[in-house]
py3Dmol code that shows the C-alpha trace and the ligand (Angstrom):
import py3Dmol

protein = """\
ATOM      1  CA  MET A   1     -10.635  -7.440  -7.871  1.00  0.00           C
ATOM      2  CA  LEU A   2      -8.800  -9.094  -4.965  1.00  0.00           C
ATOM      3  CA  LYS A   3     -10.005 -11.956  -2.814  1.00  0.00           C
ATOM      4  CA  LEU A   4      -8.177 -13.519   0.125  1.00  0.00           C
ATOM      5  CA  LYS A   5      -9.667 -16.834   1.168  1.00  0.00           C
ATOM      6  CA  ASN A   6      -8.741 -18.174   4.561  1.00  0.00           C
ATOM      7  CA  ILE A   7      -5.005 -17.504   4.319  1.00  0.00           C
ATOM      8  CA  ASN A   8      -2.510 -18.725   6.911  1.00  0.00           C
ATOM      9  CA  THR A   9       0.980 -17.218   6.842  1.00  0.00           C
ATOM     10  CA  PHE A  10       3.944 -18.236   8.966  1.00  0.00           C
ATOM     11  CA  TYR A  11       7.449 -17.023   9.828  1.00  0.00           C
ATOM     12  CA  GLY A  12       9.060 -20.360  10.680  1.00  0.00           C
ATOM     13  CA  ASN A  13       6.895 -21.704  13.497  1.00  0.00           C
ATOM     14  CA  ILE A  14       5.212 -18.385  14.224  1.00  0.00           C
ATOM     15  CA  GLN A  15       1.767 -18.106  12.678  1.00  0.00           C
ATOM     16  CA  ALA A  16       1.245 -14.437  11.773  1.00  0.00           C
ATOM     17  CA  LEU A  17      -2.032 -14.781   9.829  1.00  0.00           C
ATOM     18  CA  LYS A  18      -4.807 -17.077  10.996  1.00  0.00           C
ATOM     19  CA  GLY A  19      -7.524 -17.678   8.424  1.00  0.00           C
ATOM     20  CA  VAL A  20      -7.609 -14.187   6.940  1.00  0.00           C
ATOM     21  CA  SER A  21     -10.321 -13.535   4.347  1.00  0.00           C
ATOM     22  CA  MET A  22     -11.018 -10.220   2.678  1.00  0.00           C
ATOM     23  CA  GLU A  23     -12.311  -8.763  -0.557  1.00  0.00           C
ATOM     24  CA  ILE A  24     -11.517  -5.583  -2.439  1.00  0.00           C
ATOM     25  CA  SER A  25     -13.514  -4.270  -5.380  1.00  0.00           C
ATOM     26  CA  GLU A  26     -12.074  -2.252  -8.226  1.00  0.00           C
ATOM     27  CA  GLY A  27     -11.871   1.471  -7.426  1.00  0.00           C
ATOM     28  CA  GLU A  28     -12.037   1.100  -3.659  1.00  0.00           C
ATOM     29  CA  ILE A  29      -9.705   2.414  -0.977  1.00  0.00           C
ATOM     30  CA  ILE A  30      -9.663  -0.203   1.761  1.00  0.00           C
ATOM     31  CA  THR A  31      -7.845   0.294   5.018  1.00  0.00           C
ATOM     32  CA  LEU A  32      -6.520  -2.356   7.340  1.00  0.00           C
ATOM     33  CA  ILE A  33      -6.110  -1.132  10.890  1.00  0.00           C
ATOM     34  CA  GLY A  34      -4.826  -2.829  14.030  1.00  0.00           C
ATOM     35  CA  ALA A  35      -2.270  -2.693  16.816  1.00  0.00           C
ATOM     36  CA  ASN A  36       1.468  -3.352  16.432  1.00  0.00           C
ATOM     37  CA  GLY A  37       2.120  -6.942  15.477  1.00  0.00           C
ATOM     38  CA  ALA A  38      -1.504  -7.666  14.479  1.00  0.00           C
ATOM     39  CA  GLY A  39      -0.424  -8.950  11.053  1.00  0.00           C
ATOM     40  CA  LYS A  40      -1.151  -5.983   8.804  1.00  0.00           C
ATOM     41  CA  SER A  41       2.226  -5.896   7.010  1.00  0.00           C
ATOM     42  CA  THR A  42       2.172  -9.670   6.712  1.00  0.00           C
ATOM     43  CA  THR A  43      -1.194  -9.422   4.949  1.00  0.00           C
ATOM     44  CA  LEU A  44       0.304  -7.070   2.358  1.00  0.00           C
ATOM     45  CA  MET A  45       3.348  -9.307   1.922  1.00  0.00           C
ATOM     46  CA  SER A  46       1.129 -12.370   1.507  1.00  0.00           C
ATOM     47  CA  ILE A  47      -0.656 -10.593  -1.344  1.00  0.00           C
ATOM     48  CA  SER A  48       2.519  -9.331  -3.046  1.00  0.00           C
ATOM     49  CA  GLY A  49       4.216 -12.718  -2.788  1.00  0.00           C
ATOM     50  CA  VAL A  50       7.060 -11.487  -0.552  1.00  0.00           C
ATOM     51  CA  VAL A  51       5.907 -13.850   2.246  1.00  0.00           C
ATOM     52  CA  PRO A  52       3.567 -16.322   0.508  1.00  0.00           C
ATOM     53  CA  PRO A  53       0.792 -17.899   2.576  1.00  0.00           C
ATOM     54  CA  ARG A  54       1.295 -21.502   3.657  1.00  0.00           C
ATOM     55  CA  SER A  55      -2.359 -22.272   2.960  1.00  0.00           C
ATOM     56  CA  GLY A  56      -5.441 -20.524   1.632  1.00  0.00           C
ATOM     57  CA  GLN A  57      -5.876 -18.702  -1.659  1.00  0.00           C
ATOM     58  CA  VAL A  58      -5.361 -15.226  -3.073  1.00  0.00           C
ATOM     59  CA  TYR A  59      -7.203 -14.317  -6.285  1.00  0.00           C
ATOM     60  CA  PHE A  60      -6.471 -11.194  -8.295  1.00  0.00           C
ATOM     61  CA  MET A  61      -8.959 -10.475 -11.076  1.00  0.00           C
ATOM     62  CA  ASP A  62     -10.099 -14.097 -10.791  1.00  0.00           C
ATOM     63  CA  ARG A  63      -6.570 -15.527 -11.183  1.00  0.00           C
ATOM     64  CA  PRO A  64      -4.958 -17.459  -8.342  1.00  0.00           C
ATOM     65  CA  ILE A  65      -1.745 -15.612  -7.421  1.00  0.00           C
ATOM     66  CA  HIS A  66      -0.756 -17.294  -4.142  1.00  0.00           C
ATOM     67  CA  THR A  67       1.597 -19.656  -5.969  1.00  0.00           C
ATOM     68  CA  MET A  68       3.191 -16.956  -8.148  1.00  0.00           C
ATOM     69  CA  SER A  69       6.541 -15.230  -7.585  1.00  0.00           C
ATOM     70  CA  ALA A  70       6.651 -11.616  -6.382  1.00  0.00           C
ATOM     71  CA  ASN A  71       7.903 -10.585  -9.855  1.00  0.00           C
ATOM     72  CA  GLN A  72       4.970 -12.255 -11.626  1.00  0.00           C
ATOM     73  CA  ILE A  73       2.559 -10.578  -9.208  1.00  0.00           C
ATOM     74  CA  VAL A  74       4.039  -7.119  -9.957  1.00  0.00           C
ATOM     75  CA  SER A  75       3.684  -7.783 -13.668  1.00  0.00           C
ATOM     76  CA  LEU A  76      -0.037  -8.538 -13.181  1.00  0.00           C
ATOM     77  CA  GLY A  77      -0.517  -5.065 -11.697  1.00  0.00           C
ATOM     78  CA  ILE A  78       0.051  -5.189  -7.939  1.00  0.00           C
ATOM     79  CA  SER A  79       2.702  -2.848  -6.471  1.00  0.00           C
ATOM     80  CA  GLN A  80       3.702  -2.568  -2.850  1.00  0.00           C
ATOM     81  CA  VAL A  81       5.168   0.408  -1.010  1.00  0.00           C
ATOM     82  CA  PRO A  82       6.854  -1.240   1.964  1.00  0.00           C
ATOM     83  CA  GLU A  83       6.995   0.257   5.435  1.00  0.00           C
ATOM     84  CA  GLY A  84       9.997   2.493   6.051  1.00  0.00           C
ATOM     85  CA  ARG A  85      10.274   4.076   2.584  1.00  0.00           C
ATOM     86  CA  ARG A  86      12.821   1.684   1.176  1.00  0.00           C
ATOM     87  CA  ILE A  87      14.071   3.724  -1.735  1.00  0.00           C
ATOM     88  CA  PHE A  88      17.542   3.369  -3.250  1.00  0.00           C
ATOM     89  CA  PRO A  89      19.495   6.036  -1.291  1.00  0.00           C
ATOM     90  CA  TYR A  90      22.448   6.358  -3.688  1.00  0.00           C
ATOM     91  CA  LEU A  91      20.345   6.548  -6.835  1.00  0.00           C
ATOM     92  CA  THR A  92      18.837   9.848  -7.962  1.00  0.00           C
ATOM     93  CA  VAL A  93      15.116  10.522  -7.928  1.00  0.00           C
ATOM     94  CA  LEU A  94      14.980   9.841 -11.680  1.00  0.00           C
ATOM     95  CA  GLU A  95      16.896   6.579 -11.313  1.00  0.00           C
ATOM     96  CA  ASN A  96      14.626   5.466  -8.467  1.00  0.00           C
ATOM     97  CA  LEU A  97      11.605   6.111 -10.684  1.00  0.00           C
ATOM     98  CA  ASP A  98      13.223   4.168 -13.531  1.00  0.00           C
ATOM     99  CA  MET A  99      13.668   1.205 -11.201  1.00  0.00           C
ATOM    100  CA  GLY A 100       9.903   1.204 -10.623  1.00  0.00           C
ATOM    101  CA  ALA A 101       9.367   0.730 -14.353  1.00  0.00           C
ATOM    102  CA  PHE A 102      11.851  -2.145 -14.699  1.00  0.00           C
ATOM    103  CA  LEU A 103       9.247  -4.567 -16.027  1.00  0.00           C
ATOM    104  CA  ARG A 104       7.969  -2.145 -18.663  1.00  0.00           C
ATOM    105  CA  THR A 105       9.207  -1.731 -22.210  1.00  0.00           C
ATOM    106  CA  ASP A 106       6.918   1.099 -23.417  1.00  0.00           C
ATOM    107  CA  LYS A 107       9.388   3.996 -23.386  1.00  0.00           C
ATOM    108  CA  ASP A 108       6.796   6.652 -24.322  1.00  0.00           C
ATOM    109  CA  GLY A 109       4.404   5.442 -21.646  1.00  0.00           C
ATOM    110  CA  ILE A 110       7.174   5.524 -19.053  1.00  0.00           C
ATOM    111  CA  LYS A 111       8.073   9.101 -20.013  1.00  0.00           C
ATOM    112  CA  LYS A 112       4.426  10.197 -19.807  1.00  0.00           C
ATOM    113  CA  ASP A 113       3.932   8.530 -16.414  1.00  0.00           C
ATOM    114  CA  MET A 114       7.052  10.242 -15.110  1.00  0.00           C
ATOM    115  CA  GLU A 115       5.639  13.613 -16.203  1.00  0.00           C
ATOM    116  CA  ASP A 116       2.329  12.791 -14.482  1.00  0.00           C
ATOM    117  CA  ILE A 117       4.229  11.923 -11.310  1.00  0.00           C
ATOM    118  CA  PHE A 118       6.091  15.224 -11.439  1.00  0.00           C
ATOM    119  CA  ASP A 119       2.690  16.980 -11.723  1.00  0.00           C
ATOM    120  CA  LEU A 120       1.488  15.044  -8.692  1.00  0.00           C
ATOM    121  CA  PHE A 121       4.692  15.702  -6.706  1.00  0.00           C
ATOM    122  CA  PRO A 122       6.297  18.927  -8.003  1.00  0.00           C
ATOM    123  CA  ILE A 123       8.972  18.721  -5.302  1.00  0.00           C
ATOM    124  CA  LEU A 124      10.270  15.490  -6.886  1.00  0.00           C
ATOM    125  CA  ALA A 125      10.612  17.282 -10.219  1.00  0.00           C
ATOM    126  CA  GLU A 126      12.766  19.920  -8.536  1.00  0.00           C
ATOM    127  CA  ARG A 127      14.886  17.218  -6.900  1.00  0.00           C
ATOM    128  CA  ARG A 128      15.096  14.871  -9.875  1.00  0.00           C
ATOM    129  CA  HIS A 129      18.914  14.758  -9.943  1.00  0.00           C
ATOM    130  CA  GLN A 130      19.320  14.539  -6.184  1.00  0.00           C
ATOM    131  CA  ALA A 131      20.220  11.241  -4.469  1.00  0.00           C
ATOM    132  CA  GLY A 132      17.162   9.631  -2.874  1.00  0.00           C
ATOM    133  CA  GLY A 133      18.889   9.296   0.501  1.00  0.00           C
ATOM    134  CA  THR A 134      19.318  13.067   0.782  1.00  0.00           C
ATOM    135  CA  LEU A 135      15.564  13.784   0.523  1.00  0.00           C
ATOM    136  CA  SER A 136      13.487  14.593   3.620  1.00  0.00           C
ATOM    137  CA  GLY A 137      11.336  11.850   5.157  1.00  0.00           C
ATOM    138  CA  GLY A 138       8.185  13.133   3.481  1.00  0.00           C
ATOM    139  CA  GLU A 139       9.915  13.474   0.099  1.00  0.00           C
ATOM    140  CA  GLN A 140      11.244   9.915   0.420  1.00  0.00           C
ATOM    141  CA  GLN A 141       7.707   8.677   1.087  1.00  0.00           C
ATOM    142  CA  MET A 142       6.519  10.549  -2.019  1.00  0.00           C
ATOM    143  CA  LEU A 143       9.351   8.924  -3.992  1.00  0.00           C
ATOM    144  CA  ALA A 144       8.492   5.464  -2.644  1.00  0.00           C
ATOM    145  CA  ILE A 145       4.848   5.903  -3.691  1.00  0.00           C
ATOM    146  CA  SER A 146       5.911   7.317  -7.075  1.00  0.00           C
ATOM    147  CA  ARG A 147       8.267   4.427  -7.713  1.00  0.00           C
ATOM    148  CA  ALA A 148       5.402   1.994  -7.124  1.00  0.00           C
ATOM    149  CA  LEU A 149       3.166   4.035  -9.454  1.00  0.00           C
ATOM    150  CA  MET A 150       5.779   3.729 -12.227  1.00  0.00           C
ATOM    151  CA  ALA A 151       4.784   0.063 -12.529  1.00  0.00           C
ATOM    152  CA  ARG A 152       1.273   1.336 -13.433  1.00  0.00           C
ATOM    153  CA  PRO A 153      -0.430  -0.798 -10.809  1.00  0.00           C
ATOM    154  CA  LYS A 154      -4.098  -1.648 -10.809  1.00  0.00           C
ATOM    155  CA  LEU A 155      -3.797  -2.311  -7.083  1.00  0.00           C
ATOM    156  CA  LEU A 156      -1.464  -0.328  -4.833  1.00  0.00           C
ATOM    157  CA  LEU A 157      -0.493  -1.735  -1.422  1.00  0.00           C
ATOM    158  CA  LEU A 158       0.616   1.013   0.981  1.00  0.00           C
ATOM    159  CA  ASP A 159       2.261   0.089   4.286  1.00  0.00           C
ATOM    160  CA  GLU A 160       2.141   2.875   6.892  1.00  0.00           C
ATOM    161  CA  PRO A 161       2.723   5.829   4.580  1.00  0.00           C
ATOM    162  CA  SER A 162       2.329   8.296   7.478  1.00  0.00           C
ATOM    163  CA  LEU A 163       4.910   6.697   9.756  1.00  0.00           C
ATOM    164  CA  GLY A 164       7.338   9.230  11.231  1.00  0.00           C
ATOM    165  CA  LEU A 165       6.123  12.186   9.172  1.00  0.00           C
ATOM    166  CA  ALA A 166       5.136  15.651  10.384  1.00  0.00           C
ATOM    167  CA  PRO A 167       1.340  16.275  10.521  1.00  0.00           C
ATOM    168  CA  LEU A 168       1.358  18.649   7.557  1.00  0.00           C
ATOM    169  CA  VAL A 169       3.232  16.144   5.385  1.00  0.00           C
ATOM    170  CA  VAL A 170       0.879  13.363   6.508  1.00  0.00           C
ATOM    171  CA  LYS A 171      -2.052  15.490   5.348  1.00  0.00           C
ATOM    172  CA  GLN A 172      -0.375  15.982   1.953  1.00  0.00           C
ATOM    173  CA  ILE A 173       0.289  12.245   1.581  1.00  0.00           C
ATOM    174  CA  PHE A 174      -3.353  11.414   2.324  1.00  0.00           C
ATOM    175  CA  GLU A 175      -4.549  13.976  -0.208  1.00  0.00           C
ATOM    176  CA  ILE A 176      -2.300  12.330  -2.779  1.00  0.00           C
ATOM    177  CA  ILE A 177      -3.668   8.880  -1.886  1.00  0.00           C
ATOM    178  CA  ARG A 178      -7.182  10.137  -2.594  1.00  0.00           C
ATOM    179  CA  LYS A 179      -6.015  11.704  -5.864  1.00  0.00           C
ATOM    180  CA  ILE A 180      -4.273   8.519  -7.043  1.00  0.00           C
ATOM    181  CA  ASN A 181      -7.500   6.629  -6.369  1.00  0.00           C
ATOM    182  CA  THR A 182      -9.863   9.039  -8.119  1.00  0.00           C
ATOM    183  CA  GLU A 183      -7.718  10.360 -10.971  1.00  0.00           C
ATOM    184  CA  SER A 184      -5.983   7.194 -12.133  1.00  0.00           C
ATOM    185  CA  ASN A 185      -8.641   4.771 -10.865  1.00  0.00           C
ATOM    186  CA  THR A 186      -6.079   2.861  -8.808  1.00  0.00           C
ATOM    187  CA  THR A 187      -7.500   0.537  -6.177  1.00  0.00           C
ATOM    188  CA  ILE A 188      -5.681   0.968  -2.862  1.00  0.00           C
ATOM    189  CA  LEU A 189      -5.129  -1.222   0.183  1.00  0.00           C
ATOM    190  CA  LEU A 190      -3.823   1.005   2.951  1.00  0.00           C
ATOM    191  CA  VAL A 191      -2.253  -0.249   6.165  1.00  0.00           C
ATOM    192  CA  GLU A 192      -2.149   2.440   8.833  1.00  0.00           C
ATOM    193  CA  GLN A 193      -1.539   3.044  12.521  1.00  0.00           C
ATOM    194  CA  ASN A 194      -3.227   6.412  12.041  1.00  0.00           C
ATOM    195  CA  ALA A 195      -6.691   4.857  11.997  1.00  0.00           C
ATOM    196  CA  ASN A 196      -8.495   8.170  12.133  1.00  0.00           C
ATOM    197  CA  LEU A 197      -6.986   9.531   8.920  1.00  0.00           C
ATOM    198  CA  ALA A 198      -7.066   6.149   7.197  1.00  0.00           C
ATOM    199  CA  LEU A 199     -10.793   5.695   7.868  1.00  0.00           C
ATOM    200  CA  LYS A 200     -11.465   9.218   6.631  1.00  0.00           C
ATOM    201  CA  VAL A 201      -9.872   8.508   3.247  1.00  0.00           C
ATOM    202  CA  ALA A 202     -11.100   4.896   2.863  1.00  0.00           C
ATOM    203  CA  HIS A 203     -14.415   3.527   1.628  1.00  0.00           C
ATOM    204  CA  ARG A 204     -14.297   0.417   3.806  1.00  0.00           C
ATOM    205  CA  GLY A 205     -12.048  -0.973   6.498  1.00  0.00           C
ATOM    206  CA  TYR A 206     -10.968  -4.190   8.177  1.00  0.00           C
ATOM    207  CA  VAL A 207      -9.794  -4.423  11.776  1.00  0.00           C
ATOM    208  CA  MET A 208      -7.114  -6.969  12.570  1.00  0.00           C
ATOM    209  CA  GLU A 209      -6.165  -8.444  15.960  1.00  0.00           C
ATOM    210  CA  ASN A 210      -3.621 -11.190  16.599  1.00  0.00           C
ATOM    211  CA  GLY A 211      -3.552 -12.387  13.005  1.00  0.00           C
ATOM    212  CA  ARG A 212      -7.333 -12.436  12.554  1.00  0.00           C
ATOM    213  CA  ILE A 213      -9.861 -10.091  10.987  1.00  0.00           C
ATOM    214  CA  THR A 214     -12.217  -9.172  13.819  1.00  0.00           C
ATOM    215  CA  LEU A 215     -14.382  -6.539  12.172  1.00  0.00           C
ATOM    216  CA  SER A 216     -15.177  -5.197   8.722  1.00  0.00           C
ATOM    217  CA  ASP A 217     -17.545  -2.411   7.766  1.00  0.00           C
ATOM    218  CA  SER A 218     -17.867   0.833   5.854  1.00  0.00           C
ATOM    219  CA  ALA A 219     -15.302   3.405   6.955  1.00  0.00           C
ATOM    220  CA  ASP A 220     -18.069   5.724   8.196  1.00  0.00           C
ATOM    221  CA  ARG A 221     -19.532   3.058  10.448  1.00  0.00           C
ATOM    222  CA  LEU A 222     -16.095   2.029  11.777  1.00  0.00           C
ATOM    223  CA  LEU A 223     -15.448   5.659  12.726  1.00  0.00           C
ATOM    224  CA  GLU A 224     -18.628   5.553  14.822  1.00  0.00           C
ATOM    225  CA  ASN A 225     -17.998   2.091  16.292  1.00  0.00           C
ATOM    226  CA  GLU A 226     -17.443   2.329  20.074  1.00  0.00           C
ATOM    227  CA  ASP A 227     -14.835  -0.488  20.173  1.00  0.00           C
ATOM    228  CA  VAL A 228     -12.890   1.053  17.293  1.00  0.00           C
ATOM    229  CA  LYS A 229     -13.079   4.487  18.915  1.00  0.00           C
ATOM    230  CA  ARG A 230     -11.718   3.149  22.189  1.00  0.00           C
ATOM    231  CA  ALA A 231      -9.008   0.875  20.774  1.00  0.00           C
ATOM    232  CA  TYR A 232      -7.764   2.732  17.699  1.00  0.00           C
ATOM    233  CA  LEU A 233      -9.009   6.305  17.688  1.00  0.00           C
ATOM    234  CA  GLY A 234      -8.015   7.233  21.232  1.00  0.00           C
ATOM    235  CA  LEU A 235     -11.533   8.505  22.012  1.00  0.00           C
TER     236      LEU A 235
END
"""
ligand_1 = """\
31
LIG
P 3.246 -3.073 12.869
O 2.096 -2.134 12.887
O 4.024 -3.042 14.147
O 4.092 -2.975 11.654
P 1.798 -5.394 11.821
O 0.353 -5.431 12.184
O 2.147 -4.929 10.475
O 2.599 -4.567 12.918
P 3.319 -7.756 11.212
O 4.567 -7.013 10.927
O 2.553 -8.314 10.078
O 2.329 -6.859 12.092
O 3.675 -8.918 12.250
C 2.750 -9.949 12.607
C 3.445 -10.942 13.537
O 4.476 -11.632 12.832
C 4.123 -10.302 14.744
O 3.950 -11.147 15.853
C 5.591 -10.231 14.329
O 6.428 -10.307 15.473
C 5.734 -11.477 13.472
N 6.766 -11.285 12.429
C 6.781 -10.326 11.479
N 7.876 -10.443 10.690
C 8.558 -11.506 11.163
C 9.771 -12.149 10.778
N 10.488 -11.730 9.728
N 10.173 -13.228 11.523
C 9.437 -13.665 12.580
N 8.285 -13.105 12.970
C 7.843 -12.045 12.292
"""
view = py3Dmol.view(width=600, height=400)
view.addModel(protein, "pdb")
view.setStyle({"model": 0}, {"cartoon": {"style": "trace"}})
view.addModel(ligand_1, "xyz")
view.setStyle({"model": 1}, {"stick": {}})
view.zoomTo()
view.show()
């Protein structure tokens, strides 16, 4: 479904990604783990077109997307939930969800998807008229994920969904990630500092260090890998 071929991404003179290649098949949950500053967020932004790679190629369902605008990429079916739950704080929950569907014209489909989202996150249904900025951290993360789902993505890019959330809420978010993958057959690329949880939910994983992919394997094998245990699992 997605193929990154030797991509190099820069911020001015700083090279954040150095020859990154990876592949994701339809239906998979893939996690990208690594230390602070390794280049995980940059990888997501290079796919979504927010920070396009300077060289290398990105293919989505066999189409080259590395030269497309972020808007075009969303319309092909890739949605990103950025780090830090950037919802619209002064808009209500309903309005935030509407914003996620801004490229869609199928009113009935939008209504149905909103109902499905309220089934998935009943708390958002209760808070539908409340301003996004007044929700708790966990509820804002649920809203950020829901807003991305309103674009009906084939591929969902999640950047640190567990960041700053209480353990119980983190558990809920990971259960939802699994549900989104199995029930709506959404392929997911998950960036996480919480490597332990991420590898438990994912099928496969990539490890990133200093802008390079240093390891890739099934999630089960990465959980047993001594280097991964020492560096990322605190074991
Ligand atoms: P974290 O887990 O801390 O979010 P990350 O693995 O997602 O880290 P990136 O945010 O992709 O890492 O950053 C990769 C490198 O690019 C880092 O060295 C970072 O300092 C640099 N970088 C990121 N954003 C910018 C920017 N806007 N301008 C300059 N350098 C940047």
